[in-house]
ROTORTI-241056 format. One record per residue (C-alpha): residue number from 1; residue in one letter; x, y, z. Coordinates in steps of 0.001 Angstrom, whole numbers, plus 500000, padded with zeros to 6 digits. Example, Ala and Ser with C-alpha at 12.3 -4.5 7.8 and 13.67 -1.06 7.14 Angstrom:
 seq type      x      y      z
   1    A 512300 495500 507800
   2    S 513670 498940 507140
//
This chain:
 seq type      x      y      z
   1    M 479022 505096 492877
   2    K 479294 508522 494510
   3    S 478998 507059 498006
   4    T 481691 504484 497181
   5    L 484052 507223 495978
   6    L 483384 509272 499095
   7    L 484036 506239 501284
   8    I 487337 505530 499516
   9    G 488270 509224 499658
  10    L 487564 509393 503391
  11    G 489633 506257 503958
  12    G 492420 507697 501797
  13    A 492474 510895 503837
  14    I 492651 508906 507070
  15    G 495410 506683 505648
  16    S 497449 509680 504481
  17    M 497245 511332 507888
  18    L 498193 508063 509606
  19    R 501152 507695 507247
  20    Y 502360 511192 508134
  21    L 502049 510501 511864
  22    T 503688 507059 511675
  23    T 506555 508260 509514
  24    G 507154 511235 511797
  25    K 507286 508986 514848
  26    I 509727 506558 513193
  27    I 511933 509361 511830
  28    S 512226 510929 515280
  29    K 513528 507636 516711
  30    M 516053 506658 514012
  31    T 519526 508071 513432
  32    I 520629 506142 510327
  33    F 518532 506748 507181
  34    P 515473 507889 509176
  35    V 513286 508626 506130
  36    L 513928 505169 504682
  37    W 512916 503529 507967
  38    G 509724 505598 508032
  39    T 508764 504496 504534
  40    F 509760 500912 505253
  41    A 507632 500867 508406
  42    V 504479 502192 506729
  43    N 504896 499748 503852
  44    V 505200 496772 506211
  45    I 502343 497961 508448
  46    G 500153 498667 505408
  47    C 500814 495178 504033
  48    L 499949 493642 507392
  49    I 496701 495628 507575
  50    I 495593 494782 504027
  51    G 496342 491113 504719
  52    I 494236 491211 507889
  53    V 491352 493003 506151
  54    Y 491231 490579 503240
  55    G 491868 487552 505439
  56    L 489037 488413 507826
  57    S 486672 489351 505019
  58    E 487279 486047 503228
  59    R 487115 483890 506341
  60    Y 484310 485475 508340
  61    D 482483 487742 505895
  62    W 482736 490544 508466
  63    F 483233 493308 505938
  64    S 480754 494427 503306
  65    P 482260 495239 499900
  66    Q 482034 498954 500788
  67    L 483768 498475 504122
  68    R 486500 496436 502418
  69    L 486988 499294 499930
  70    F 487122 501786 502810
  71    F 489845 499853 504649
  72    A 491853 498293 501800
  73    T 491585 500807 498955
  74    G 490995 503877 501117
  75    I 492994 503602 504320
  76    C 495691 501201 503080
  77    G 495850 503020 499731
  78    G 496329 506341 501495
  79    Y 498750 504810 503960
  80    T 500772 503021 501286
  81    T 500258 501811 497731
  82    F 502827 499121 498384
  83    S 500162 497150 500262
  84    A 498124 496682 497063
  85    F 501268 495654 495187
  86    A 502086 493062 497851
  87    Y 498510 491744 497944
  88    E 498406 491352 494165
  89    N 501694 489428 494237
  90    A 500478 487252 497106
  91    G 497482 486340 494953
  92    L 499696 485500 491986
  93    L 501938 483320 494155
  94    Q 498972 481531 495754
  95    Q 497654 480751 492269
  96    G 501034 479313 491297
  97    N 501876 482140 488877
  98    F 505491 482381 490037
  99    V 506962 483672 486785
 100    T 504243 486318 486392
 101    S 504808 487425 489985
 102    L 508577 487730 489513
 103    I 508106 489663 486269
 104    Y 505597 491952 487978
 105    I 507876 492522 490984
 106    F 511050 493268 489061
 107    S 509402 495240 486253
 108    S 507455 497350 488757
 109    I 510589 498222 490671
 110    A 512677 498890 487560
 111    V 510032 500833 485624
 112    C 508982 502871 488657
 113    L 512592 503826 489371
 114    L 513068 504784 485709
 115    A 509831 506798 485783
 116    T 511022 508598 488904
 117    F 514317 509493 487256
 118    A 512449 510538 484079
 119    G 510165 512778 486090
 120    M 513125 514347 487830
 121    A 514886 514815 484466
 122    I 511808 516490 482966
 123    T 511832 519098 485722
 124    R 515481 520042 485235
//
């Protein structure tokens, strides 16, 4: 358990640093809403990476469970939590749980926005 947590933590640190570098690079290139483009880019890249990791691990069994945790939970989790959200919804859609997926998508967005505003209100 301790080694798994360390592996995820190391991946998370790497993902966070990569997010900072990627966002900085995108922001320096954009003139309209640069921060939004940076966040958008890391979310899309993170979703692509988590899809590749899970796709390869399911098809070829290249990744041990620990290595999958390192890449998906650690690096992708540190890079963006949106990748896990997208992967979970992809699973729901593949299983035919369309209504559950739509509820999850819209409630996540709405509740997270409300929580953000609540957190900001608490600090005022």
